[in-house]
C-alpha positions in Angstrom: 4.0 20.9 -49.7 5.1 17.6 -49.5 6.7 15.7 -52.5 9.9 14.7 -54.0 12.2 16.1 -56.7 13.5 14.3 -59.5 16.5 15.4 -61.9 17.0 13.5 -65.4 20.1 14.6 -67.0 19.7 14.4 -70.9 22.4 15.4 -73.4 20.0 18.8 -74.4 18.8 19.8 -70.9 18.1 19.0 -67.4 14.2 18.4 -66.5 13.5 18.7 -62.9 9.9 18.1 -61.8 8.4 18.1 -58.0 6.0 15.4 -57.2 2.8 16.2 -55.5 1.4 13.0 -54.3 -2.6 12.7 -54.4 -5.2 10.3 -53.5 -7.9 8.9 -56.1 -10.7 10.9 -54.2 -8.5 14.0 -54.5 -7.4 13.4 -58.1 -11.1 13.0 -59.2 -11.9 15.8 -57.4 -9.7 18.2 -59.3 -11.0 16.5 -62.5 -14.5 17.5 -62.0 -13.5 21.0 -60.6 -11.2 21.8 -63.4 -11.7 20.0 -66.4 -12.5 22.3 -68.9 -14.8 20.0 -71.4 -16.8 19.6 -68.2 -17.3 22.9 -67.5 -17.9 23.7 -71.2 -20.8 21.0 -70.6 -22.3 22.9 -67.7 -22.7 26.2 -69.9 -24.9 23.9 -72.1 -27.2 23.3 -69.2 -27.2 26.9 -67.9 -28.1 27.7 -71.8 -30.8 25.2 -72.1 -32.3 26.6 -68.7 -32.1 30.3 -70.1 -34.1 29.1 -73.1 -37.0 27.7 -70.9 -37.1 30.6 -68.9 -37.5 32.8 -72.4 -40.2 30.6 -73.5 -42.7 31.3 -70.4 -43.3 34.7 -71.6 -47.0 35.2 -72.9 -47.1 36.6 -76.3 -46.9 40.5 -77.0 -50.1 42.3 -77.7 -49.4 44.8 -80.6 -50.4 48.6 -80.4 -51.0 50.8 -83.6 -51.5 54.7 -83.9 -52.1 56.8 -86.8 -52.9 60.3 -87.5 -54.4 61.6 -90.4 -54.4 65.4 -91.8 -57.1 65.6 -94.4 -55.9 68.9 -96.0 -57.1 70.6 -92.8 -55.0 73.7 -93.7 -56.6 74.5 -97.1 -60.1 72.5 -97.3 -61.3 72.5 -93.5 -61.7 68.8 -93.7 -60.2 68.3 -90.3 -57.8 65.7 -88.7 -58.0 62.3 -87.2 -56.0 59.9 -84.4 -56.4 56.2 -84.4 -55.3 53.9 -81.9 -55.4 50.1 -82.0 -54.7 47.2 -79.8 -54.8 43.2 -81.0 -53.5 40.1 -79.2 -52.8 36.6 -80.9 -54.7 33.4 -80.0 -53.7 29.9 -80.9 -55.8 26.8 -80.3 -52.9 24.4 -80.4 -51.4 25.9 -77.1 -48.1 26.8 -78.7 -46.9 28.3 -75.4 -47.5 25.4 -73.5 -45.8 23.0 -76.3 -42.7 25.4 -76.5 -42.5 25.2 -73.1 -42.6 21.6 -72.6 -40.4 20.9 -75.6 -37.6 23.7 -74.1 -38.1 22.0 -70.6 -36.9 18.2 -71.9 -34.5 19.9 -73.9 -33.1 21.1 -70.8 -33.3 18.0 -69.2 -31.8 16.2 -72.1 -28.6 18.5 -71.5 -28.5 18.0 -68.0 -28.6 13.9 -68.5 -25.9 14.4 -71.2 -23.6 16.3 -68.3 -24.4 13.1 -66.4 -23.3 11.0 -68.9 -20.3 12.9 -69.6 -19.5 13.1 -65.8 -19.7 9.1 -65.6 -17.3 8.7 -68.7 -15.0 11.6 -67.1 -14.9 10.0 -63.9 -14.1 6.7 -65.2 -11.3 8.1 -67.7 -9.6 9.8 -65.4 -9.7 6.9 -62.9 -7.8 5.0 -65.7 -5.3 7.9 -66.3 -4.4 7.8 -62.6 -4.0 3.9 -62.6 -1.8 4.1 -65.9 0.4 6.6 -64.2 0.4 4.2 -60.9 1.3 1.5 -63.0 3.9 3.8 -65.1 5.5 5.1 -61.7 6.0 1.5 -60.1 7.6 0.4 -63.7 10.1 3.4 -63.4 11.0 2.2 -59.6 11.0 -1.6 -60.5 13.5 -0.4 -63.3 15.4 1.9 -61.4 15.9 -1.0 -58.8 17.2 -3.5 -61.3 19.7 -1.3 -62.4 20.7 -0.4 -59.0 21.3 -4.3 -58.3 22.7 -4.8 -61.7 25.1 -1.6 -61.1 26.0 -3.1 -57.9 26.7 -6.3 -59.2 29.3 -5.1 -61.9 31.1 -2.9 -59.5 31.5 -6.3 -57.3 32.8 -8.0 -60.3 35.1 -5.2 -61.5 36.5 -5.4 -57.8 37.0 -9.3 -57.9 38.7 -8.6 -61.4 41.2 -6.4 -59.8 41.7 -9.0 -57.1 42.1 -11.8 -59.7 38.9 -13.5 -58.9 37.0 -13.0 -61.8 37.6 -13.4 -65.2 37.4 -10.0 -67.6 34.4 -11.7 -69.6 32.3 -11.6 -66.6 33.1 -8.2 -65.4 32.4 -6.9 -69.2 29.3 -8.9 -69.1 27.9 -7.3 -65.8 29.1 -3.9 -66.7 27.2 -4.3 -70.2 24.0 -5.6 -68.5 24.1 -2.5 -66.2 24.6 -0.4 -68.9 22.0 -1.8 -71.0 19.5 -1.5 -68.0 19.9 2.3 -67.7 18.1 3.0 -71.1 15.3 1.2 -69.8 15.2 3.4 -66.9 15.6 6.4 -69.1 12.5 5.5 -71.0 10.7 4.3 -68.2 11.3 7.9 -66.7 9.8 9.6 -69.9 7.0 7.3 -69.7 6.0 8.1 -66.2 6.3 11.7 -66.6 4.3 11.8 -69.5 1.7 10.1 -67.3 1.9 12.7 -64.8 1.3 15.0 -67.3 -1.7 13.5 -68.3 -3.1 13.6 -65.0 -2.6 17.4 -64.9 -4.3 17.7 -68.4 -7.3 16.4 -67.2 -7.7 18.6 -64.3 -7.1 21.3 -66.6 -3.8 22.6 -64.4 -1.1 24.1 -66.3 2.5 22.2 -66.6 4.7 23.8 -64.1 7.7 22.2 -62.1 5.2 20.5 -60.2 3.2 17.4 -61.3 0.4 15.6 -59.1 1.5 11.8 -58.5 -0.4 9.0 -57.7 -0.3 7.8 -54.1 -2.8 5.2 -53.7 -2.4 1.6 -54.4 -4.4 -0.9 -57.1 -7.7 -1.8 -55.3 -7.1 -5.0 -55.7 -9.9 -7.5 -53.7 -12.2 -9.9 -54.4 -15.5 -8.8 -55.3 -19.2 -10.7 -55.7 -20.8 -9.1 -58.6 -23.9 -10.5 -59.8 -24.7 -10.2 -63.6 -28.2 -9.8 -63.6 -27.8 -7.3 -61.1 -25.1 -5.3 -62.9 -27.3 -5.3 -66.2 -30.2 -4.0 -64.2 -28.1 -1.3 -62.7 -27.0 -0.4 -65.9 -30.6 0.2 -67.4 -31.7 1.9 -64.4 -28.6 4.2 -63.9 -26.8 4.8 -67.4 -27.0 8.3 -68.2 -26.6 7.5 -71.9 -29.7 5.2 -71.7 -31.4 8.2 -69.9 -30.4 10.3 -72.7 -31.9 7.8 -75.3 -35.1 8.2 -73.5 -34.9 11.7 -73.3 -34.1 12.2 -76.9 -37.4 10.0 -77.9 -39.4 12.4 -75.4 -37.7 15.3 -77.3 -38.7 14.2 -80.5 -42.4 13.8 -79.3 -42.5 17.3 -77.8 -41.1 18.6 -81.0 -43.7 16.7 -83.1 -46.5 18.2 -80.7 -45.1 21.8 -81.1 -45.3 21.3 -84.8 -48.9 20.6 -84.8 -49.5 23.0 -82.2 -48.2 25.7 -84.9 -50.3 24.5 -87.3 -53.6 24.9 -85.3 -56.1 27.5 -85.8 -54.8 30.8 -84.9 -56.7 34.3 -84.8 -56.1 37.8 -83.3 -58.3 39.8 -81.8 -58.7 43.7 -82.5 -60.1 46.8 -80.7 -59.5 50.6 -81.8 -60.5 53.9 -80.6 -60.2 57.0 -83.2 -61.1 60.8 -82.8 -62.3 63.1 -85.7 -61.9 66.9 -85.1 -64.4 69.0 -86.7 -64.8 69.7 -90.5 -65.3 73.1 -91.3 -65.6 72.6 -94.8 -68.8 74.4 -96.0 -70.0 72.1 -98.4 -69.6 69.0 -96.4 -69.4 70.4 -92.6 -69.3 67.7 -89.9 -68.9 67.7 -86.2 -66.4 66.1 -84.4 -66.9 62.6 -83.4 -65.0 59.6 -81.6 -65.4 55.8 -82.9 -65.1 52.5 -81.3 -63.9 49.4 -83.4 -63.7 45.8 -82.7 -62.5 42.7 -85.2 -61.1 39.5 -85.7 -58.0 38.7 -88.2 -57.9 35.1 -89.4 -54.7 34.1 -91.3 -54.8 31.8 -94.5 -52.6 29.1 -93.5 -51.9 27.5 -97.0 -48.7 26.5 -95.6 -50.5 23.6 -93.8 -51.1 21.7 -97.1 -47.2 20.9 -96.9 -47.0 18.2 -94.2 -43.3 17.8 -95.2 -42.2 18.9 -91.3 -44.9 16.9 -89.7 -43.7 13.5 -91.7 -39.8 14.4 -90.7 -40.9 14.7 -87.3 -42.7 12.0 -86.9 -39.9 9.6 -88.4 -37.6 11.1 -85.9 -40.2 10.0 -83.1 -39.8 6.6 -84.6 -36.1 7.0 -85.1 -35.3 7.8 -81.2 -37.2 4.7 -80.3 -35.1 2.5 -82.2 -32.1 4.3 -81.1 -33.4 3.8 -77.5 -33.7 -0.1 -78.3 -30.4 -0.3 -79.7 -28.8 1.9 -76.7 -30.3 -0.9 -74.4 -28.9 -3.8 -76.3 -25.4 -2.3 -76.6 -25.7 -1.4 -72.7 -26.9 -4.8 -71.9 -23.7 -6.5 -74.2 -21.3 -3.9 -72.8 -21.9 -5.2 -69.2 -21.6 -8.6 -70.2 -18.4 -8.2 -72.0 -17.0 -6.0 -69.0 -18.0 -8.6 -66.6 -16.3 -11.1 -68.5 -13.0 -9.3 -68.7 -13.1 -8.7 -65.3 -13.3 -12.5 -64.6 -10.6 -13.1 -66.8 -8.4 -10.3 -65.0 -9.4 -11.4 -61.4 -8.1 -15.0 -62.2 -5.0 -13.7 -63.7 -4.3 -11.6 -60.6 -5.1 -14.6 -58.6 -2.4 -16.9 -60.7 0.4 -14.2 -59.6 -0.6 -14.3 -55.9 0.0 -17.9 -55.5 3.8 -16.4 -55.0 5.4 -16.4 -58.6 7.1 -13.3 -57.9 8.4 -14.3 -54.5 9.9 -17.7 -55.7 11.5 -15.8 -58.5 12.9 -13.4 -55.6 14.1 -16.4 -53.8 15.7 -17.9 -56.8 17.6 -15.0 -57.7 19.0 -14.3 -54.1 19.9 -17.7 -54.4 21.6 -17.4 -57.6 23.4 -14.1 -56.5 24.7 -16.1 -53.0 26.0 -19.2 -55.6 27.8 -16.4 -57.7 29.4 -14.7 -55.3 30.9 -18.1 -53.6 31.9 -19.3 -56.9 29.1 -21.8 -57.2 27.5 -20.7 -60.5 28.3 -18.5 -63.3 27.4 -15.3 -64.1 24.8 -16.0 -66.9 22.7 -18.0 -64.1 22.4 -14.7 -62.1 21.4 -13.0 -65.3 19.0 -15.4 -66.3 17.3 -15.5 -62.8 17.6 -11.7 -62.9 15.6 -11.4 -66.1 12.7 -14.2 -64.9 12.4 -12.1 -61.6 12.1 -8.7 -63.5 9.8 -10.0 -66.1 7.6 -12.1 -63.6 7.2 -8.5 -61.6 6.8 -6.3 -64.8 3.9 -9.1 -65.3 2.5 -8.8 -62.1 1.9 -4.9 -62.0 0.4 -5.3 -65.8 -1.9 -7.7 -64.1 -2.8 -5.5 -61.2 -3.6 -2.5 -63.9 -5.5 -4.9 -66.0 -7.8 -5.8 -63.1 -8.1 -2.3 -62.3 -9.0 -1.2 -65.9 -11.6 -4.0 -66.0 -13.0 -3.1 -62.9 -13.5 0.3 -63.7 -14.7 -0.7 -67.5 -17.4 -2.9 -65.6 -18.6 -0.3 -63.3 -18.9 2.0 -66.0 -20.8 -0.2 -68.2 -23.4 -0.7 -65.0 -23.3 2.7 -63.9 -21.9 2.0 -60.5 -19.0 3.7 -58.7 -17.3 2.6 -55.5 -13.7 3.1 -56.1 -13.7 6.6 -54.3 -16.1 8.3 -52.1 
């Protein structure tokens, strides 16, 4: 396995991690396969599918068997055996209404899983590029520390040779030691970001941590706001969930009405009576057939509270759908505005700000080494260069985050294939 090991020394213990570079596509694949929350959501889909299958069965008939002994041993009144069967019928088609409701609930659970997938994918991408930002900040802080350490070492040698003052040597040493604390802090932030990447994949933390190997996906994209809004209306899973919720409420109301419809049971029976040998009232053996109908008295239908509640739930789901649609539209517009702003910021840094600051720094170092400028000029140029580099990294991350949020809002995805 390719990777690099980093050792960090602290007063309490030594930490050692092996970095396993992964691309964005590899990382998202690992998240979808291993994220425990997403796996739990898949169980909900399977449970609703099983419930749908369970509701497809027909009502069970009822069979009854009875035996009677009319004191046959003492009065010789004979014995009898009766068997009957009954089957329920509903004019409201409860079975069909129940299946329709269960099918909508199954589709709803799938749409909720799709919504979970869309959000998980965007959150995982944000986690990946957060780790990439923190990784680059650490590398930058480490590079600055190495340069300041080199400067401090050179000043120390100059001091020994009598070419530099003790104040300059002390100042450069102080700057290097101060920068080392930034290296320690940025390293901890980076490692924590790597741990967050592992957490989203459902991986146990060990001596190996996944690390981002891609770069920030900056390039000019020509988005059309109206197309983005239409895409969100068509593809956003949470809006589809709102539509399906309305359908579930409507079908639940239909099921309640079906449960209140006229019902009856058809009954059929067969009986066999043995010979009655009693001298007072003898009778031959005989067989009998019976048929009947059972009608329930549904006094409970006089209470319409459940119907009223279900009807209100339908109207509520319609209102929530309209609210969701409005919210999604506003999310797309806000995300689009943020994306445009972040694009302009990155473009501003791409005009050569960092490169110019680097040239100034090199010039200040050269002048200082030749005694043409002071140490303060070098340190000021160093701070400006570092600040611009950090701001550039934050701008690239801000642009990437804005792009992810815009694609999340619009229900599209093209950062990884």
